[in-house]
N, C-alpha and C positions, 0 to 999 in steps of 0.2 A: 508230413506231420510227425512221423516217427523220428525223422532227423531232428526236428525242432525240439521234440520232447527229450531226445538223447542229449542235444546240446545244452538244453536247460538243466538237465540232470547233472551234466558235467560241470556246468557253471556253479551250481549249488555245492557240489562236492569240493570244487576248487576254493570257493568262498569259505567253506567250513574249515578246510585245511589252513587257509590264511589266518582265519580267526584263531585257530588252534595254536599256530605258531606264535601269533601275537600274544596269546594268553600265556604261553610258556615263557616268552620273552619277558612279559610283565612279572611273572613269578620269579624269574631268574634275577631281575633287577631288584626285586624286594629282598631276595636272599642275599645278594651282594651288599645291599644297604645294611642289612642286619649284621652281616659278617664284619662290615667296616665299623660298626658301632662298638664302643668300649665294652669289653666283656666283663671287666672287673670294676666294680663301683667302690670297693673298699681298699685302702692302702694299709697294710698291716706293718707296723714299725716296731723294731726291737730296740730297747735301750736298757742301760743299767742305771736306775734312778737313784744314784747316790753320788752325784758329781755336780754339786751346786757350784755356780749358778746355771749350769747347762741343763741338768735334769735332776730333779729331787722331789720327794713327796710333797704334795700340797695339803695344807691343813683344811682347805675349803672344798676340795674335790676328791674324787676317787681315782684320779689319774695324776701322773707327775706334772710338774710345772717347770719352767726354766726357759732359757734362750733357745736351746735345741728344740724343745717341744713347740714353742710358738713358731719357730722357723719351719718345721716340717708340716705343721698345720697349714701355714700359708702356702707352702710349696704344693701340698696335696690339693688344696682348693684351686690353685692356679692351674694345675694339671687336669682338673675336671673330676677329681674323685669326690664322691658324695660323703664319704666318711674316712677319717684317719683314726685307726685303732692302735693304741700303744700297748705293747707287751713288755713288762719289766722282767729282767733276769740278771744273773751275774755277768760281768763284763766278758769273762773268758768263755761264756756259753753263747755269746751273740753270733759269732761267725758259724759255728756248727749248727745253730738253730736255723739260720738263714739258708745254709747250704742243704739242710734237710727239708726245706720248704715250709717251715713253721712260721716264718716272717718273710716279708717282701724286701725290706731294706733295713739298714741300721743307721741310727744317728745317736751318738753317745760320746761326743768329744773324742772321736776316734782319729788318731793321727794317721796320716797317709805315709806308710812305710813300704820299702821294697818287699819285705817279708809278707806283709798283708796283701800287697798287689798280686802275689802269687796265688792267693785264695779268693780274692774278690775284685770287683771293679769299683773305682771311686769316682765321685763327681769332682768337679772343679772345687778347689779349697773354698770353704765358706768362713774360716776363722784362722788367724795366725796366733799360735800359742807359744809355749816355751816351757822349760823346766825350772823349778825353784826349790830352794832348800830352806826349811825352817828348823829351828832348835828351841830349847827352852830359854826363857828370857835371861836366866842367870848363867847361861853357857857362854863363856868368853873364849873358849878354846877353838871352837869351830867358827871360822869366819868366811869360808868359801867352799866350793866343791873340792878344792885341793886339800882341805883339812879333813876329809871324810875317810881317808885311808885307815883301815883297821877299826872303824867305828861300827856301831849297831845302827842299821838304817831300816826304817819302815817305809814300805811302798804298797801301792795297790796292785794286786795280781793282774798280770797280762798287759800292763801299761808300758809306755815308753820310759816312765820314771823307774819302773822295775828293771828294764833293760839297761838303763844308764847306771843304776846301782850295782848291777852285776859286773860292770867293768872296773869298779873301784877296787884297787889292790887291798886285800886283807879284810874287806868289809864283811860284816855278818848281816846278811839281808833277810828280813822277815816280810813275807807277803801277807797282805790282808785283803779281805773281800772289798773293802772300800777305803778311800782316802781318809774318811772321818775316823775309822777304827785305828788307822795308823797314827793319827793325831792324838787320839785318846791314849794310846800306848806311850806316846811322847810325854804326855802329861803325867802318866803314871811312872815314868822313868825307866820304862822297859826298852826304849830305843833312844839313841842319842840325837837322831835327826830324821826328818821325813823328806823324801823327794817326791814331788808330784807336779802336776801341771800348774803353770804360773797363775792363770786366772782363778783356778780352784782354790789354791792356797791364799791368794789375795782376798778372795771372798770369805774364806774361813777366818782370816785374821780380822777382817772388817766386821764380821758378824759377832764373834765371840772369842776367837783364838788368841787375840792380842793380850788377853789377861794373863796368859802363861807362856806364849810363844812369840818368836820374832823371825823375820826373814834375814838371811845372811847371804853375802856375796852378790854377784851379778847373775841374773837369770840367763839361761841359755835359750836364745830365741830361734826362730826359724822352724817351728813345729806347726804343721798345717793340718787342720781337721777337714775331713771329707765325709760325705754320706756314702755308705757302702751298699752295693747291690751284687747279686750273683753274677758269675762270670759270663753267663749266657743271656744277660739282660741289658745289652748295650742300648736298646731302644728306651728302656726305663731310665738309664743314666742320662741319655741325651735329653729326655723330657724333663728330668730334674734340673739339668744344667740350664735349659731354656727358661724354666720357671724361676730359677735362682737369679738369672740375669735380669729377667723382667722385674723381679722384686727389688733388685738393686737400682735398676733404671727408674723405677717409679718412686723410690724413696721409702718403700715399706720395710725393706731390710734395715735401713738406717734407723727407722723408728723402733723396730724390735731391738736392735743392738743398743741404742741409747737407753732404753728402758732397763736393761740388765747391766750395762757396763759404763754408762755415761757417754759423753760426747766422743765420737770417733776421732782418732788422732791421725 
C-alpha cells in the first residue's frame, strides 16, 4: 500500500513537472513571437521641402507634397509601417540629423555619390536626374557650361550642383538654402546663372520661371537619386529595395511618376 501511494505521488510530481515545462515552453513561444513582431510602427523621414517637384510645401496640407513624398508613403505602406512621418529641415542638416538618430531615412532628391556613401547607405536608384544651367532670357553670352568661367553662379547649399560649380575656373559661387532662392537672385541680377538639378529647373521654368529665365546648353545626365539610411541599417535598406521593386512591378511607381513628370521615357 505504501509502495502504491509512493508511486502515485511520484507520478503526480512527474506530471506537474511535465506541465510546468510545457507551460514554460508556451511562454517562450509567445516571447519569441513578440520579439519577431515589428517593434517600430512609424517611419520617420527627413527631407528638405524646397525642391519641387520632389518635395515642396502643400497649400492644402500641413506636410510637404511631391514625387518623393508620395513614393516614400507608398514604400512605407508596402513595408508594413502604420505611419510615415515627414520632418523638414535644411538639406545640409539631413545626414547629421539621421546619424544622430532624429530621423530614420532621408528622401530629398539626394544624389548617390561616393562622398555620401562614406556616411550613409543608399537604396537602389529610384530616379535618374542630371544638372542644368539657367540664365536670364536676355543673356546671350552664356550658352553652355563652358561659358560659366569667371561668372557669378547661384547654387543650393550641399548639392551636386554646388559641387559642379566649384570646379568651374574663376567662378564666384554663392550658396543658397534653396534652389528657388538662387533663382530669385538670378531675377534680381545678383548672379549670372544658376546650376541645379535638371527636373527641378525644368519644373521651375514650367511653373513661373520662363517669364524671366531660360535653359542653356545640354544638361549633364547620369545623376541618380537614392533613399539614404544609417550605415548600420542594411536590413532597412533591403526592405526599402524590396518595396521599391514591388511598386515598380505592380505599376504603382509608374503611376506616381506619371503624375509628376508625365509619361516615362
